[in-house]
PyMOL Python script that loads the backbone (N, CA, C, O; Angstrom):
from pymol import cmd

cmd.read_pdbstr("""\
ATOM      1  N   MET A   1     -90.949  51.697 -23.796  1.00  0.00           N
ATOM      2  CA  MET A   1     -91.538  53.196 -23.577  1.00  0.00           C
ATOM      3  C   MET A   1     -91.215  53.547 -22.267  1.00  0.00           C
ATOM      4  O   MET A   1     -91.369  52.780 -21.317  1.00  0.00           O
ATOM      5  N   TYR A   2     -90.768  54.690 -22.183  1.00  0.00           N
ATOM      6  CA  TYR A   2     -90.608  54.508 -20.548  1.00  0.00           C
ATOM      7  C   TYR A   2     -91.432  55.446 -20.154  1.00  0.00           C
ATOM      8  O   TYR A   2     -91.785  56.406 -20.839  1.00  0.00           O
ATOM      9  N   LYS A   3     -91.866  55.130 -18.710  1.00  0.00           N
ATOM     10  CA  LYS A   3     -92.842  56.400 -17.848  1.00  0.00           C
ATOM     11  C   LYS A   3     -92.058  57.492 -17.639  1.00  0.00           C
ATOM     12  O   LYS A   3     -90.883  57.832 -17.501  1.00  0.00           O
ATOM     13  N   ILE A   4     -93.344  57.973 -17.676  1.00  0.00           N
ATOM     14  CA  ILE A   4     -93.018  59.510 -17.362  1.00  0.00           C
ATOM     15  C   ILE A   4     -93.789  59.515 -15.889  1.00  0.00           C
ATOM     16  O   ILE A   4     -94.784  58.966 -15.417  1.00  0.00           O
ATOM     17  N   GLU A   5     -92.513  60.678 -15.313  1.00  0.00           N
ATOM     18  CA  GLU A   5     -92.819  61.650 -13.882  1.00  0.00           C
ATOM     19  C   GLU A   5     -92.775  62.772 -13.967  1.00  0.00           C
ATOM     20  O   GLU A   5     -91.767  63.153 -14.562  1.00  0.00           O
ATOM     21  N   ILE A   6     -93.567  63.707 -13.565  1.00  0.00           N
ATOM     22  CA  ILE A   6     -93.296  65.265 -13.392  1.00  0.00           C
ATOM     23  C   ILE A   6     -93.776  65.398 -12.152  1.00  0.00           C
ATOM     24  O   ILE A   6     -94.810  65.015 -11.605  1.00  0.00           O
ATOM     25  N   SER A   7     -92.390  66.303 -11.638  1.00  0.00           N
ATOM     26  CA  SER A   7     -92.301  67.265 -10.402  1.00  0.00           C
ATOM     27  C   SER A   7     -93.697  67.619 -10.187  1.00  0.00           C
ATOM     28  O   SER A   7     -94.462  66.690 -10.448  1.00  0.00           O
ATOM     29  N   LYS A   8     -94.275  68.741  -9.767  1.00  0.00           N
ATOM     30  CA  LYS A   8     -95.301  68.713  -8.913  1.00  0.00           C
ATOM     31  C   LYS A   8     -94.750  70.783  -9.148  1.00  0.00           C
ATOM     32  O   LYS A   8     -95.579  71.686  -9.027  1.00  0.00           O
ATOM     33  N   SER A   9     -93.343  71.013  -9.457  1.00  0.00           N
ATOM     34  CA  SER A   9     -93.016  72.690  -9.943  1.00  0.00           C
ATOM     35  C   SER A   9     -92.972  72.140 -11.170  1.00  0.00           C
ATOM     36  O   SER A   9     -93.612  72.940 -11.852  1.00  0.00           O
ATOM     37  N   VAL A  10     -92.518  71.039 -12.056  1.00  0.00           N
ATOM     38  CA  VAL A  10     -93.005  71.423 -13.526  1.00  0.00           C
ATOM     39  C   VAL A  10     -94.219  71.211 -14.196  1.00  0.00           C
ATOM     40  O   VAL A  10     -94.366  71.238 -15.418  1.00  0.00           O
ATOM     41  N   GLU A  11     -95.228  70.964 -13.213  1.00  0.00           N
ATOM     42  CA  GLU A  11     -96.100  71.108 -13.511  1.00  0.00           C
ATOM     43  C   GLU A  11     -97.382  72.416 -13.780  1.00  0.00           C
ATOM     44  O   GLU A  11     -98.080  72.816 -14.711  1.00  0.00           O
ATOM     45  N   LYS A  12     -97.122  72.774 -12.162  1.00  0.00           N
ATOM     46  CA  LYS A  12     -97.017  74.179 -11.984  1.00  0.00           C
ATOM     47  C   LYS A  12     -96.667  75.323 -13.493  1.00  0.00           C
ATOM     48  O   LYS A  12     -97.485  76.088 -14.003  1.00  0.00           O
ATOM     49  N   PHE A  13     -95.469  75.143 -13.850  1.00  0.00           N
ATOM     50  CA  PHE A  13     -94.791  75.701 -15.006  1.00  0.00           C
ATOM     51  C   PHE A  13     -95.201  75.775 -15.864  1.00  0.00           C
ATOM     52  O   PHE A  13     -95.169  76.762 -16.598  1.00  0.00           O
ATOM     53  N   LEU A  14     -95.801  74.606 -16.088  1.00  0.00           N
ATOM     54  CA  LEU A  14     -96.310  74.451 -17.234  1.00  0.00           C
ATOM     55  C   LEU A  14     -97.715  74.704 -17.135  1.00  0.00           C
ATOM     56  O   LEU A  14     -98.200  74.697 -18.266  1.00  0.00           O
ATOM     57  N   LYS A  15     -98.669  74.949 -16.142  1.00  0.00           N
ATOM     58  CA  LYS A  15     -99.862  75.429 -16.410  1.00  0.00           C
ATOM     59  C   LYS A  15     -99.364  77.072 -16.264  1.00  0.00           C
ATOM     60  O   LYS A  15    -100.338  77.779 -16.522  1.00  0.00           O
ATOM     61  N   SER A  16     -98.494  77.667 -16.025  1.00  0.00           N
ATOM     62  CA  SER A  16     -98.879  79.036 -16.082  1.00  0.00           C
ATOM     63  C   SER A  16     -97.755  79.744 -17.636  1.00  0.00           C
ATOM     64  O   SER A  16     -97.336  80.857 -17.957  1.00  0.00           O
ATOM     65  N   ARG A  17     -97.687  78.721 -18.055  1.00  0.00           N
ATOM     66  CA  ARG A  17     -97.987  79.219 -19.882  1.00  0.00           C
ATOM     67  C   ARG A  17     -99.085  79.089 -20.764  1.00  0.00           C
ATOM     68  O   ARG A  17    -100.117  78.420 -20.705  1.00  0.00           O
ATOM     69  N   ASN A  18     -98.607  79.914 -21.633  1.00  0.00           N
ATOM     70  CA  ASN A  18     -99.740  79.514 -22.674  1.00  0.00           C
ATOM     71  C   ASN A  18     -99.997  78.588 -23.114  1.00  0.00           C
ATOM     72  O   ASN A  18     -99.182  77.710 -22.829  1.00  0.00           O
ATOM     73  N   ARG A  19    -101.109  78.148 -23.978  1.00  0.00           N
ATOM     74  CA  ARG A  19    -101.850  76.901 -24.278  1.00  0.00           C
ATOM     75  C   ARG A  19    -101.009  76.355 -25.420  1.00  0.00           C
ATOM     76  O   ARG A  19    -101.232  75.183 -25.722  1.00  0.00           O
ATOM     77  N   ASN A  20     -99.888  77.148 -26.245  1.00  0.00           N
ATOM     78  CA  ASN A  20     -99.368  76.758 -27.109  1.00  0.00           C
ATOM     79  C   ASN A  20     -97.725  76.345 -26.694  1.00  0.00           C
ATOM     80  O   ASN A  20     -97.060  75.711 -27.513  1.00  0.00           O
ATOM     81  N   VAL A  21     -97.109  76.768 -25.316  1.00  0.00           N
ATOM     82  CA  VAL A  21     -96.199  76.854 -25.125  1.00  0.00           C
ATOM     83  C   VAL A  21     -96.107  75.030 -24.228  1.00  0.00           C
ATOM     84  O   VAL A  21     -95.200  74.209 -24.368  1.00  0.00           O
ATOM     85  N   GLN A  22     -97.525  74.873 -23.256  1.00  0.00           N
ATOM     86  CA  GLN A  22     -97.886  73.591 -22.765  1.00  0.00           C
ATOM     87  C   GLN A  22     -98.076  72.445 -23.646  1.00  0.00           C
ATOM     88  O   GLN A  22     -97.861  71.287 -23.289  1.00  0.00           O
ATOM     89  N   ILE A  23     -98.606  72.894 -25.156  1.00  0.00           N
ATOM     90  CA  ILE A  23     -98.601  71.437 -26.430  1.00  0.00           C
ATOM     91  C   ILE A  23     -97.656  71.273 -26.674  1.00  0.00           C
ATOM     92  O   ILE A  23     -97.208  70.128 -26.632  1.00  0.00           O
ATOM     93  N   LYS A  24     -96.764  72.506 -27.110  1.00  0.00           N
ATOM     94  CA  LYS A  24     -94.856  71.739 -27.538  1.00  0.00           C
ATOM     95  C   LYS A  24     -94.348  71.415 -26.578  1.00  0.00           C
ATOM     96  O   LYS A  24     -93.564  70.563 -26.998  1.00  0.00           O
ATOM     97  N   ILE A  25     -94.173  71.488 -25.256  1.00  0.00           N
ATOM     98  CA  ILE A  25     -93.691  70.524 -24.472  1.00  0.00           C
ATOM     99  C   ILE A  25     -93.799  69.669 -24.254  1.00  0.00           C
ATOM    100  O   ILE A  25     -92.935  68.807 -24.096  1.00  0.00           O
ATOM    101  N   SER A  26     -95.341  69.572 -24.133  1.00  0.00           N
ATOM    102  CA  SER A  26     -95.839  68.152 -23.666  1.00  0.00           C
ATOM    103  C   SER A  26     -95.694  67.012 -24.776  1.00  0.00           C
ATOM    104  O   SER A  26     -95.474  65.815 -24.590  1.00  0.00           O
ATOM    105  N   LYS A  27     -95.930  67.912 -26.358  1.00  0.00           N
ATOM    106  CA  LYS A  27     -95.299  67.263 -27.498  1.00  0.00           C
ATOM    107  C   LYS A  27     -93.642  66.427 -27.511  1.00  0.00           C
ATOM    108  O   LYS A  27     -93.350  65.355 -28.041  1.00  0.00           O
ATOM    109  N   MET A  28     -92.815  67.322 -26.769  1.00  0.00           N
ATOM    110  CA  MET A  28     -91.256  67.118 -26.463  1.00  0.00           C
ATOM    111  C   MET A  28     -91.359  65.914 -25.475  1.00  0.00           C
ATOM    112  O   MET A  28     -90.406  65.137 -25.420  1.00  0.00           O
ATOM    113  N   ILE A  29     -92.160  65.765 -24.903  1.00  0.00           N
ATOM    114  CA  ILE A  29     -92.106  64.941 -23.874  1.00  0.00           C
ATOM    115  C   ILE A  29     -92.771  63.256 -24.062  1.00  0.00           C
ATOM    116  O   ILE A  29     -92.579  62.194 -23.469  1.00  0.00           O
ATOM    117  N   ASP A  30     -93.483  63.621 -25.018  1.00  0.00           N
ATOM    118  CA  ASP A  30     -94.177  62.184 -25.736  1.00  0.00           C
ATOM    119  C   ASP A  30     -93.446  61.974 -26.087  1.00  0.00           C
ATOM    120  O   ASP A  30     -93.228  60.822 -25.714  1.00  0.00           O
ATOM    121  N   VAL A  31     -92.033  62.565 -27.204  1.00  0.00           N
ATOM    122  CA  VAL A  31     -91.092  62.302 -28.078  1.00  0.00           C
ATOM    123  C   VAL A  31     -90.249  61.208 -27.029  1.00  0.00           C
ATOM    124  O   VAL A  31     -90.179  59.991 -27.205  1.00  0.00           O
ATOM    125  N   ILE A  32     -89.718  61.875 -26.054  1.00  0.00           N
ATOM    126  CA  ILE A  32     -88.848  61.296 -25.142  1.00  0.00           C
ATOM    127  C   ILE A  32     -89.296  60.783 -24.720  1.00  0.00           C
ATOM    128  O   ILE A  32     -88.414  60.189 -24.100  1.00  0.00           O
ATOM    129  N   SER A  33     -90.253  60.333 -24.402  1.00  0.00           N
ATOM    130  CA  SER A  33     -91.003  58.880 -23.462  1.00  0.00           C
ATOM    131  C   SER A  33     -90.571  57.508 -24.676  1.00  0.00           C
ATOM    132  O   SER A  33     -90.129  56.404 -24.358  1.00  0.00           O
ATOM    133  N   VAL A  34     -90.711  57.746 -25.355  1.00  0.00           N
ATOM    134  CA  VAL A  34     -90.444  56.780 -26.805  1.00  0.00           C
ATOM    135  C   VAL A  34     -88.852  56.868 -26.649  1.00  0.00           C
ATOM    136  O   VAL A  34     -88.227  55.896 -26.224  1.00  0.00           O
ATOM    137  N   ASN A  35     -88.336  57.837 -26.938  1.00  0.00           N
ATOM    138  CA  ASN A  35     -86.825  57.648 -26.981  1.00  0.00           C
ATOM    139  C   ASN A  35     -86.260  58.363 -26.627  1.00  0.00           C
ATOM    140  O   ASN A  35     -86.020  59.297 -27.392  1.00  0.00           O
ATOM    141  N   PRO A  36     -85.747  58.387 -25.399  1.00  0.00           N
ATOM    142  CA  PRO A  36     -85.068  58.963 -24.585  1.00  0.00           C
ATOM    143  C   PRO A  36     -84.172  59.730 -24.913  1.00  0.00           C
ATOM    144  O   PRO A  36     -84.039  60.865 -24.455  1.00  0.00           O
ATOM    145  N   PHE A  37     -83.356  59.134 -25.853  1.00  0.00           N
ATOM    146  CA  PHE A  37     -81.743  59.319 -26.152  1.00  0.00           C
ATOM    147  C   PHE A  37     -82.254  59.508 -27.988  1.00  0.00           C
ATOM    148  O   PHE A  37     -81.986  58.681 -28.859  1.00  0.00           O
ATOM    149  N   ILE A  38     -82.867  60.540 -28.157  1.00  0.00           N
ATOM    150  CA  ILE A  38     -83.645  60.957 -29.936  1.00  0.00           C
ATOM    151  C   ILE A  38     -82.339  61.904 -30.273  1.00  0.00           C
ATOM    152  O   ILE A  38     -81.775  62.553 -29.393  1.00  0.00           O
ATOM    153  N   THR A  39     -82.038  61.904 -31.281  1.00  0.00           N
ATOM    154  CA  THR A  39     -81.095  62.937 -31.606  1.00  0.00           C
ATOM    155  C   THR A  39     -80.957  64.383 -32.278  1.00  0.00           C
ATOM    156  O   THR A  39     -80.005  65.159 -32.360  1.00  0.00           O
ATOM    157  N   ASN A  40     -82.707  64.460 -32.872  1.00  0.00           N
ATOM    158  CA  ASN A  40     -82.895  65.182 -33.561  1.00  0.00           C
ATOM    159  C   ASN A  40     -83.644  66.454 -32.618  1.00  0.00           C
ATOM    160  O   ASN A  40     -84.350  67.310 -33.151  1.00  0.00           O
ATOM    161  N   LEU A  41     -83.426  66.424 -31.478  1.00  0.00           N
ATOM    162  CA  LEU A  41     -84.185  67.561 -30.363  1.00  0.00           C
ATOM    163  C   LEU A  41     -82.902  67.823 -29.708  1.00  0.00           C
ATOM    164  O   LEU A  41     -81.918  67.092 -29.603  1.00  0.00           O
ATOM    165  N   ASP A  42     -83.097  68.930 -29.319  1.00  0.00           N
ATOM    166  CA  ASP A  42     -82.171  70.169 -28.658  1.00  0.00           C
ATOM    167  C   ASP A  42     -81.741  69.516 -26.767  1.00  0.00           C
ATOM    168  O   ASP A  42     -82.000  70.088 -25.708  1.00  0.00           O
ATOM    169  N   ILE A  43     -81.041  68.183 -26.988  1.00  0.00           N
ATOM    170  CA  ILE A  43     -80.597  67.846 -25.552  1.00  0.00           C
ATOM    171  C   ILE A  43     -79.314  67.372 -25.207  1.00  0.00           C
ATOM    172  O   ILE A  43     -78.589  66.603 -25.838  1.00  0.00           O
ATOM    173  N   LYS A  44     -79.098  68.027 -23.936  1.00  0.00           N
ATOM    174  CA  LYS A  44     -77.724  67.860 -23.892  1.00  0.00           C
ATOM    175  C   LYS A  44     -77.516  67.130 -22.582  1.00  0.00           C
ATOM    176  O   LYS A  44     -78.267  67.177 -21.608  1.00  0.00           O
ATOM    177  N   GLU A  45     -76.089  66.267 -22.731  1.00  0.00           N
ATOM    178  CA  GLU A  45     -76.456  65.879 -21.023  1.00  0.00           C
ATOM    179  C   GLU A  45     -75.951  66.646 -20.323  1.00  0.00           C
ATOM    180  O   GLU A  45     -74.874  67.068 -20.744  1.00  0.00           O
ATOM    181  N   LEU A  46     -76.438  67.202 -18.954  1.00  0.00           N
ATOM    182  CA  LEU A  46     -75.804  67.853 -17.912  1.00  0.00           C
ATOM    183  C   LEU A  46     -74.460  67.452 -17.326  1.00  0.00           C
ATOM    184  O   LEU A  46     -74.274  66.297 -16.942  1.00  0.00           O
ATOM    185  N   LYS A  47     -73.466  68.445 -17.249  1.00  0.00           N
ATOM    186  CA  LYS A  47     -72.066  68.016 -16.663  1.00  0.00           C
ATOM    187  C   LYS A  47     -72.196  67.820 -14.951  1.00  0.00           C
ATOM    188  O   LYS A  47     -72.832  68.520 -14.163  1.00  0.00           O
ATOM    189  N   GLY A  48     -71.211  66.397 -14.633  1.00  0.00           N
ATOM    190  CA  GLY A  48     -71.214  66.130 -13.113  1.00  0.00           C
ATOM    191  C   GLY A  48     -72.982  65.725 -12.925  1.00  0.00           C
ATOM    192  O   GLY A  48     -73.306  65.672 -11.739  1.00  0.00           O
ATOM    193  N   ASN A  49     -73.754  65.536 -13.596  1.00  0.00           N
ATOM    194  CA  ASN A  49     -74.388  64.602 -13.229  1.00  0.00           C
ATOM    195  C   ASN A  49     -75.307  63.593 -14.172  1.00  0.00           C
ATOM    196  O   ASN A  49     -76.340  63.716 -14.830  1.00  0.00           O
ATOM    197  N   LYS A  50     -74.410  62.576 -13.894  1.00  0.00           N
ATOM    198  CA  LYS A  50     -75.202  61.045 -14.794  1.00  0.00           C
ATOM    199  C   LYS A  50     -76.385  60.782 -14.742  1.00  0.00           C
ATOM    200  O   LYS A  50     -77.081  60.714 -13.729  1.00  0.00           O
ATOM    201  N   ASN A  51     -76.848  60.532 -16.385  1.00  0.00           N
ATOM    202  CA  ASN A  51     -78.487  60.651 -16.566  1.00  0.00           C
ATOM    203  C   ASN A  51     -79.177  61.601 -15.883  1.00  0.00           C
ATOM    204  O   ASN A  51     -80.093  61.374 -15.093  1.00  0.00           O
ATOM    205  N   HIS A  52     -78.563  63.105 -16.307  1.00  0.00           N
ATOM    206  CA  HIS A  52     -79.143  64.239 -16.157  1.00  0.00           C
ATOM    207  C   HIS A  52     -79.234  64.937 -17.217  1.00  0.00           C
ATOM    208  O   HIS A  52     -78.158  65.370 -17.628  1.00  0.00           O
ATOM    209  N   TYR A  53     -80.302  65.242 -17.906  1.00  0.00           N
ATOM    210  CA  TYR A  53     -80.015  66.105 -19.208  1.00  0.00           C
ATOM    211  C   TYR A  53     -81.125  67.070 -19.254  1.00  0.00           C
ATOM    212  O   TYR A  53     -82.075  67.020 -18.473  1.00  0.00           O
ATOM    213  N   ARG A  54     -80.968  68.095 -20.334  1.00  0.00           N
ATOM    214  CA  ARG A  54     -81.586  69.234 -20.632  1.00  0.00           C
ATOM    215  C   ARG A  54     -82.361  69.650 -22.025  1.00  0.00           C
ATOM    216  O   ARG A  54     -81.721  69.900 -23.046  1.00  0.00           O
ATOM    217  N   LEU A  55     -83.830  69.704 -21.971  1.00  0.00           N
ATOM    218  CA  LEU A  55     -84.088  69.814 -22.997  1.00  0.00           C
ATOM    219  C   LEU A  55     -84.622  71.090 -23.423  1.00  0.00           C
ATOM    220  O   LEU A  55     -85.484  71.639 -22.736  1.00  0.00           O
ATOM    221  N   ARG A  56     -84.219  71.579 -24.422  1.00  0.00           N
ATOM    222  CA  ARG A  56     -84.678  72.989 -24.754  1.00  0.00           C
ATOM    223  C   ARG A  56     -86.030  73.241 -25.754  1.00  0.00           C
ATOM    224  O   ARG A  56     -86.232  72.629 -26.802  1.00  0.00           O
ATOM    225  N   VAL A  57     -86.681  74.022 -25.323  1.00  0.00           N
ATOM    226  CA  VAL A  57     -87.892  74.209 -26.013  1.00  0.00           C
ATOM    227  C   VAL A  57     -88.151  75.603 -26.252  1.00  0.00           C
ATOM    228  O   VAL A  57     -88.771  76.225 -25.390  1.00  0.00           O
ATOM    229  N   GLY A  58     -87.876  76.018 -26.998  1.00  0.00           N
ATOM    230  CA  GLY A  58     -87.709  77.667 -27.168  1.00  0.00           C
ATOM    231  C   GLY A  58     -86.650  78.138 -26.391  1.00  0.00           C
ATOM    232  O   GLY A  58     -85.472  77.790 -26.307  1.00  0.00           O
ATOM    233  N   LYS A  59     -87.409  79.127 -25.759  1.00  0.00           N
ATOM    234  CA  LYS A  59     -86.612  80.199 -24.456  1.00  0.00           C
ATOM    235  C   LYS A  59     -87.215  79.010 -23.312  1.00  0.00           C
ATOM    236  O   LYS A  59     -88.291  79.498 -22.966  1.00  0.00           O
ATOM    237  N   TYR A  60     -87.121  78.313 -22.916  1.00  0.00           N
ATOM    238  CA  TYR A  60     -87.605  77.350 -21.940  1.00  0.00           C
ATOM    239  C   TYR A  60     -86.697  76.381 -21.752  1.00  0.00           C
ATOM    240  O   TYR A  60     -86.013  76.229 -22.764  1.00  0.00           O
ATOM    241  N   ARG A  61     -86.453  75.773 -21.006  1.00  0.00           N
ATOM    242  CA  ARG A  61     -85.468  74.229 -20.774  1.00  0.00           C
ATOM    243  C   ARG A  61     -86.154  73.785 -19.477  1.00  0.00           C
ATOM    244  O   ARG A  61     -86.663  74.285 -18.474  1.00  0.00           O
ATOM    245  N   ILE A  62     -85.826  72.218 -20.187  1.00  0.00           N
ATOM    246  CA  ILE A  62     -86.790  70.934 -18.829  1.00  0.00           C
ATOM    247  C   ILE A  62     -85.829  70.244 -18.324  1.00  0.00           C
ATOM    248  O   ILE A  62     -85.427  69.412 -19.138  1.00  0.00           O
ATOM    249  N   LEU A  63     -85.251  70.219 -17.281  1.00  0.00           N
ATOM    250  CA  LEU A  63     -84.332  69.204 -16.626  1.00  0.00           C
ATOM    251  C   LEU A  63     -84.883  67.965 -16.258  1.00  0.00           C
ATOM    252  O   LEU A  63     -85.931  68.093 -15.626  1.00  0.00           O
ATOM    253  N   TYR A  64     -84.565  66.951 -16.423  1.00  0.00           N
ATOM    254  CA  TYR A  64     -84.973  65.669 -16.725  1.00  0.00           C
ATOM    255  C   TYR A  64     -83.862  64.431 -16.016  1.00  0.00           C
ATOM    256  O   TYR A  64     -82.669  64.721 -16.101  1.00  0.00           O
ATOM    257  N   GLU A  65     -84.097  63.529 -15.557  1.00  0.00           N
ATOM    258  CA  GLU A  65     -83.339  62.553 -15.349  1.00  0.00           C
ATOM    259  C   GLU A  65     -83.766  61.046 -15.654  1.00  0.00           C
ATOM    260  O   GLU A  65     -84.693  60.613 -14.969  1.00  0.00           O
ATOM    261  N   ILE A  66     -83.332  60.400 -16.377  1.00  0.00           N
ATOM    262  CA  ILE A  66     -83.036  58.752 -16.965  1.00  0.00           C
ATOM    263  C   ILE A  66     -83.090  57.898 -15.501  1.00  0.00           C
ATOM    264  O   ILE A  66     -82.298  58.073 -14.575  1.00  0.00           O
ATOM    265  N   ILE A  67     -84.064  57.062 -15.515  1.00  0.00           N
ATOM    266  CA  ILE A  67     -83.716  55.852 -14.086  1.00  0.00           C
ATOM    267  C   ILE A  67     -83.646  54.578 -15.200  1.00  0.00           C
ATOM    268  O   ILE A  67     -84.639  53.870 -15.366  1.00  0.00           O
ATOM    269  N   ASP A  68     -82.892  54.438 -15.650  1.00  0.00           N
ATOM    270  CA  ASP A  68     -83.076  53.118 -16.387  1.00  0.00           C
ATOM    271  C   ASP A  68     -83.278  51.615 -15.775  1.00  0.00           C
ATOM    272  O   ASP A  68     -83.632  50.587 -16.352  1.00  0.00           O
ATOM    273  N   GLU A  69     -82.945  51.831 -14.466  1.00  0.00           N
ATOM    274  CA  GLU A  69     -83.737  50.235 -14.079  1.00  0.00           C
ATOM    275  C   GLU A  69     -85.073  50.430 -13.409  1.00  0.00           C
ATOM    276  O   GLU A  69     -85.393  49.500 -12.669  1.00  0.00           O
ATOM    277  N   LYS A  70     -85.826  51.315 -13.491  1.00  0.00           N
ATOM    278  CA  LYS A  70     -87.380  51.591 -13.365  1.00  0.00           C
ATOM    279  C   LYS A  70     -87.915  51.766 -14.824  1.00  0.00           C
ATOM    280  O   LYS A  70     -89.138  51.723 -14.958  1.00  0.00           O
ATOM    281  N   ILE A  71     -87.181  51.947 -15.871  1.00  0.00           N
ATOM    282  CA  ILE A  71     -87.558  52.370 -16.877  1.00  0.00           C
ATOM    283  C   ILE A  71     -88.625  53.367 -16.744  1.00  0.00           C
ATOM    284  O   ILE A  71     -89.846  53.272 -16.625  1.00  0.00           O
ATOM    285  N   LEU A  72     -87.681  54.502 -16.808  1.00  0.00           N
ATOM    286  CA  LEU A  72     -88.190  56.062 -15.894  1.00  0.00           C
ATOM    287  C   LEU A  72     -87.794  57.083 -15.999  1.00  0.00           C
ATOM    288  O   LEU A  72     -86.727  57.303 -15.426  1.00  0.00           O
ATOM    289  N   ILE A  73     -88.351  58.051 -16.666  1.00  0.00           N
ATOM    290  CA  ILE A  73     -87.920  59.342 -17.011  1.00  0.00           C
ATOM    291  C   ILE A  73     -88.532  59.972 -16.161  1.00  0.00           C
ATOM    292  O   ILE A  73     -89.738  59.780 -16.010  1.00  0.00           O
ATOM    293  N   TYR A  74     -87.839  60.877 -15.403  1.00  0.00           N
ATOM    294  CA  TYR A  74     -88.280  62.332 -14.132  1.00  0.00           C
ATOM    295  C   TYR A  74     -88.056  63.633 -14.426  1.00  0.00           C
ATOM    296  O   TYR A  74     -86.956  64.144 -14.217  1.00  0.00           O
ATOM    297  N   PHE A  75     -89.140  64.341 -14.974  1.00  0.00           N
ATOM    298  CA  PHE A  75     -88.586  65.603 -15.131  1.00  0.00           C
ATOM    299  C   PHE A  75     -89.189  66.657 -14.122  1.00  0.00           C
ATOM    300  O   PHE A  75     -90.367  66.816 -13.802  1.00  0.00           O
ATOM    301  N   TYR A  76     -87.893  67.434 -13.648  1.00  0.00           N
ATOM    302  CA  TYR A  76     -88.218  67.916 -12.105  1.00  0.00           C
ATOM    303  C   TYR A  76     -88.005  69.150 -12.253  1.00  0.00           C
ATOM    304  O   TYR A  76     -88.476  69.857 -11.362  1.00  0.00           O
ATOM    305  N   LYS A  77     -87.169  69.927 -13.502  1.00  0.00           N
ATOM    306  CA  LYS A  77     -87.294  71.618 -13.137  1.00  0.00           C
ATOM    307  C   LYS A  77     -87.792  71.855 -14.443  1.00  0.00           C
ATOM    308  O   LYS A  77     -87.547  70.921 -15.206  1.00  0.00           O
ATOM    309  N   ALA A  78     -88.431  72.829 -14.961  1.00  0.00           N
ATOM    310  CA  ALA A  78     -88.147  73.816 -15.676  1.00  0.00           C
ATOM    311  C   ALA A  78     -88.490  75.202 -15.597  1.00  0.00           C
ATOM    312  O   ALA A  78     -88.877  75.507 -14.469  1.00  0.00           O
ATOM    313  N   ASP A  79     -88.476  76.126 -16.405  1.00  0.00           N
ATOM    314  CA  ASP A  79     -87.630  77.547 -16.285  1.00  0.00           C
ATOM    315  C   ASP A  79     -86.979  78.566 -17.552  1.00  0.00           C
ATOM    316  O   ASP A  79     -86.367  78.056 -18.491  1.00  0.00           O
ATOM    317  N   SER A  80     -87.128  79.605 -17.480  1.00  0.00           N
ATOM    318  CA  SER A  80     -86.699  79.876 -18.698  1.00  0.00           C
ATOM    319  C   SER A  80     -85.144  79.985 -18.647  1.00  0.00           C
ATOM    320  O   SER A  80     -84.603  80.174 -17.557  1.00  0.00           O
ATOM    321  N   ARG A  81     -84.393  79.871 -19.811  1.00  0.00           N
ATOM    322  CA  ARG A  81     -83.108  80.236 -20.155  1.00  0.00           C
ATOM    323  C   ARG A  81     -82.134  81.038 -18.446  1.00  0.00           C
ATOM    324  O   ARG A  81     -81.412  80.359 -17.715  1.00  0.00           O
ATOM    325  N   GLY A  82     -82.332  82.027 -18.309  1.00  0.00           N
ATOM    326  CA  GLY A  82     -81.705  82.538 -17.231  1.00  0.00           C
ATOM    327  C   GLY A  82     -82.034  82.381 -16.245  1.00  0.00           C
ATOM    328  O   GLY A  82     -81.569  83.290 -15.557  1.00  0.00           O
ATOM    329  N   ASP A  83     -82.985  81.299 -15.296  1.00  0.00           N
ATOM    330  CA  ASP A  83     -83.464  81.418 -14.618  1.00  0.00           C
ATOM    331  C   ASP A  83     -82.982  79.780 -14.044  1.00  0.00           C
ATOM    332  O   ASP A  83     -82.686  79.622 -12.860  1.00  0.00           O
ATOM    333  N   ILE A  84     -82.956  78.832 -14.861  1.00  0.00           N
ATOM    334  CA  ILE A  84     -83.543  77.274 -14.788  1.00  0.00           C
ATOM    335  C   ILE A  84     -81.985  76.789 -14.212  1.00  0.00           C
ATOM    336  O   ILE A  84     -82.048  75.849 -13.419  1.00  0.00           O
ATOM    337  N   TYR A  85     -80.985  77.162 -14.424  1.00  0.00           N
ATOM    338  CA  TYR A  85     -79.614  76.252 -13.595  1.00  0.00           C
ATOM    339  C   TYR A  85     -79.393  77.529 -11.980  1.00  0.00           C
ATOM    340  O   TYR A  85     -78.736  77.201 -10.991  1.00  0.00           O
ATOM    341  N   LYS A  86     -79.859  78.421 -12.070  1.00  0.00           N
ATOM    342  CA  LYS A  86     -80.115  78.747 -10.332  1.00  0.00           C
ATOM    343  C   LYS A  86     -80.181  78.254  -9.419  1.00  0.00           C
ATOM    344  O   LYS A  86     -81.384  77.995  -9.366  1.00  0.00           O
ATOM    345  N   LYS A  87     -79.638  77.785  -8.332  1.00  0.00           N
ATOM    346  CA  LYS A  87     -79.915  77.376  -6.924  1.00  0.00           C
ATOM    347  C   LYS A  87     -80.986  77.666  -6.583  1.00  0.00           C
ATOM    348  O   LYS A  87     -81.029  78.896  -6.602  1.00  0.00           O
ATOM    349  N   SER A  88     -82.012  77.226  -6.237  1.00  0.00           N
ATOM    350  CA  SER A  88     -83.081  77.051  -5.207  1.00  0.00           C
ATOM    351  C   SER A  88     -82.297  76.971  -4.014  1.00  0.00           C
ATOM    352  O   SER A  88     -81.221  76.449  -3.721  1.00  0.00           O
ATOM    353  N   GLY A  89     -83.413  77.843  -3.240  1.00  0.00           N
ATOM    354  CA  GLY A  89     -83.182  78.211  -1.697  1.00  0.00           C
ATOM    355  C   GLY A  89     -81.798  78.567  -0.896  1.00  0.00           C
ATOM    356  O   GLY A  89     -81.830  78.826   0.307  1.00  0.00           O
TER     357      GLY A  89
END
""", "prot")
cmd.dss("prot")
cmd.show_as("cartoon", "prot")
cmd.util.cbc("prot")
cmd.orient("prot")
């Protein structure tokens, strides 16, 4: 089982969503922590970023990185489909 780290921005995103969305995303994160390469979820590897992935949960996207040497999955960004890939700052 992989350890999970969630960035402050993802925590803030989750807190701003309704309870059903929070539960759904939390369950997906739990599933990924057991098997980050599971095939029955809508997960895609991001182009140009080795070990970076996108998880689709309804209209939301959660970006994460798998750090094998630390047995860690770092969830670093979450947003709606239309906003997730926009550059910040």
